[in-house]
Structure formats: structure tokens, C-alpha cells
C-alpha positions in Angstrom: 187.8 -125.5 153.8 184.4 -125.9 154.6 183.0 -129.1 155.7 180.6 -130.8 153.4 177.2 -130.9 154.7 175.7 -134.2 154.9 172.1 -134.5 154.1 170.1 -137.0 155.9 167.4 -138.3 153.6 164.1 -138.9 154.9 162.4 -141.7 153.1 159.8 -140.2 150.5 161.4 -136.7 150.7 163.7 -135.2 148.1 166.7 -133.3 149.0 166.4 -129.6 148.2 169.2 -128.2 146.1 171.6 -125.7 147.4 173.9 -123.2 145.7 176.3 -120.9 147.6 174.3 -121.8 150.7 171.1 -120.6 149.3 167.9 -122.5 148.5 166.1 -122.3 145.0 163.6 -119.8 146.4 166.3 -117.6 147.8 168.3 -117.7 144.4 165.2 -116.7 142.6 164.5 -113.7 145.0 168.1 -112.7 144.7 168.0 -112.8 140.8 164.8 -110.7 140.9 166.4 -108.1 143.2 169.4 -108.0 140.8 167.2 -107.5 137.9 165.2 -104.8 139.6 168.5 -103.0 140.7 169.7 -103.1 137.0 166.5 -101.8 135.8 166.5 -98.9 138.3 170.3 -98.3 137.6 169.6 -98.0 133.8 166.6 -95.8 134.4 164.2 -98.1 132.7 161.1 -96.9 134.8 161.8 -93.4 133.9 162.1 -94.4 130.2 158.9 -96.4 130.5 157.4 -93.2 132.2 158.5 -91.0 129.5 157.1 -93.3 126.9 153.8 -93.5 128.7 153.9 -89.7 129.0 154.6 -89.3 125.3 151.7 -91.8 124.5 149.3 -89.9 126.9 150.2 -86.6 125.3 149.6 -88.1 121.8 146.3 -89.4 122.9 145.4 -86.1 124.4 146.3 -84.5 121.2 144.1 -86.8 119.3 141.3 -86.3 121.6 141.6 -82.5 121.3 141.7 -82.8 117.5 138.7 -85.2 117.6 136.8 -82.7 119.9 137.7 -79.9 117.3 136.6 -82.0 114.4 133.4 -82.9 116.3 132.7 -79.1 116.9 133.4 -78.2 113.3 131.2 -81.1 112.2 128.3 -79.9 114.4 128.8 -76.4 113.1 128.7 -77.5 109.5 125.6 -79.7 110.4 123.9 -76.7 111.7 124.8 -74.5 108.7 123.6 -77.2 106.3 120.4 -77.6 108.3 119.9 -73.8 108.2 120.6 -73.9 104.3 118.2 -76.8 103.9 115.4 -74.8 105.7 116.2 -71.8 103.5 116.1 -74.0 100.5 112.8 -75.4 101.6 111.5 -71.9 102.1 112.6 -70.9 98.7 111.2 -73.9 97.1 107.9 -73.3 98.8 108.0 -69.6 97.5 108.9 -70.9 94.1 105.9 -73.3 94.1 103.5 -70.4 95.3 104.8 -68.1 92.7 104.3 -70.8 90.1 100.7 -71.4 91.2 100.0 -67.7 91.1 101.4 -67.5 87.7 99.5 -70.5 86.5 96.3 -68.9 88.0 97.2 -65.7 86.0 97.8 -67.7 82.9 94.5 -69.5 83.2 92.7 -66.4 83.9 94.3 -64.7 80.9 93.5 -67.7 78.7 89.9 -67.6 79.8 89.6 -63.8 78.9 91.5 -64.4 75.7 89.1 -67.3 74.8 86.1 -65.1 75.5 87.6 -62.3 73.4 88.4 -64.7 70.6 84.7 -66.1 70.8 83.3 -62.6 70.8 85.5 -61.6 67.7 84.6 -64.6 65.9 80.9 -64.2 66.6 81.2 -60.5 65.6 82.9 -61.8 62.3 80.2 -64.3 61.6 77.5 -61.7 62.2 79.3 -59.2 60.0 79.5 -61.8 57.3 75.9 -62.7 57.7 75.0 -59.1 57.4 77.1 -58.7 54.3 75.6 -61.9 52.8 72.1 -60.4 53.5 72.9 -57.0 51.9 74.3 -59.0 49.0 71.2 -61.0 48.6 68.9 -58.0 49.1 71.0 -56.1 46.4 70.7 -59.0 44.0 67.0 -59.2 44.7 66.6 -55.7 43.9 68.6 -56.0 40.7 66.6 -58.9 39.7 63.4 -57.1 40.7 64.5 -54.1 38.6 65.3 -56.3 35.6 62.0 -57.9 35.8 60.2 -54.5 36.2 62.1 -53.1 33.3 61.3 -56.2 31.2 57.6 -56.0 32.1 57.4 -52.2 31.7 59.1 -52.6 28.3 56.6 -55.3 27.2 53.6 -53.2 28.6 54.9 -50.1 26.8 55.4 -52.1 23.6 52.0 -53.5 23.9 50.0 -50.4 24.6 52.1 -47.8 22.7 52.1 -47.7 18.9 54.0 -45.4 16.7 51.3 -42.7 17.0 51.3 -42.9 20.7 55.0 -42.8 20.8 55.2 -39.7 18.7 52.7 -38.0 20.9 54.6 -38.8 24.0 57.9 -37.5 22.5 56.1 -34.2 21.6 54.8 -34.0 25.2 58.3 -34.6 26.6 59.8 -31.9 24.4 57.2 -29.4 25.2 57.7 -30.1 28.9 61.3 -29.2 28.6 
């Protein structure tokens, strides 16, 4: 058998532990080597690489999808900006047509008002003329009645029965 090793202890120093003839740092190094060999034997780095490759592929797909979505969003933005400009142009056209129609309505209202004033003035003048004719006719009728009454009175005063018979005889002879 192996001879036990004797340790000489130096005052103030500790004895270093040994296992199977290896020191603690050597045991740790050996354990790490064994773990690494097992990891390689079980193909863990390849599995990790495959997992990372899958994750990279997923991220690339997401980036491609995000790029496509961004391009689509930019296209939609450009389309809506074009529609907004067209709508602004349409709105300006509508406003301009409304202004032109309003000017037309104002002009028509002015001419209609002038025509209405002219018609009412003509109606008023016709009414005044009719009133004047009625007044003149009434004045003539009054004058004729007064003349008839005056003539009747004069004839009655100046003519007696003898004059009346003479006038009647002259009238008959004139026929």
C-alpha cells in the first residue's frame, strides 16, 4: 500500500487538502473538463446553436414583417395625404362655387327687387291715374248736374207758357 504522506505543518499556515493525490484547484479543473466533455458528448452546444439560429430566424422574420408593415403604412400615409389634398381641393372648389352662386343669388335678388319696385311704382301710378279719372268723371257729372239745374232754373224763369208753345212750334217746324 501507499505510504501515508506526512505533512509538516508550518506555524501560521494551513494544510492544503488532497483527494486522490490532487489539490483542490486541480479537482475543480478536472470537474470542469468532465462537465465540458459531457456537454459536448450530449451535443448541447449544437442544441444551443440550433436554438439561437431558430431565435435569429424568428427575429429576422419579425424584422421582415415589421419592414413590410412599415412600407404598407408609408403607402397608406401617402395615399391618405393624396386624398387629403384632393379633399382640400374639392373643398376649395365647393367654396368657390358657393361664393359664385351666392353672388348670382345676390345679383338676382337685386334685379328682382328693382323689378318689384318698378312694378309697384307702375301700379301706384296706374292707381293714381285711375283715381284722377274717377275724380274728373265725378267732377264732370257734378258740373253737368249743376249746369242742368241752372239751365232748368233759367229756362223756367225766362220762359212762360207762351214762349214754351212758340219754341215747341219752332222745333216741330225744324223737323
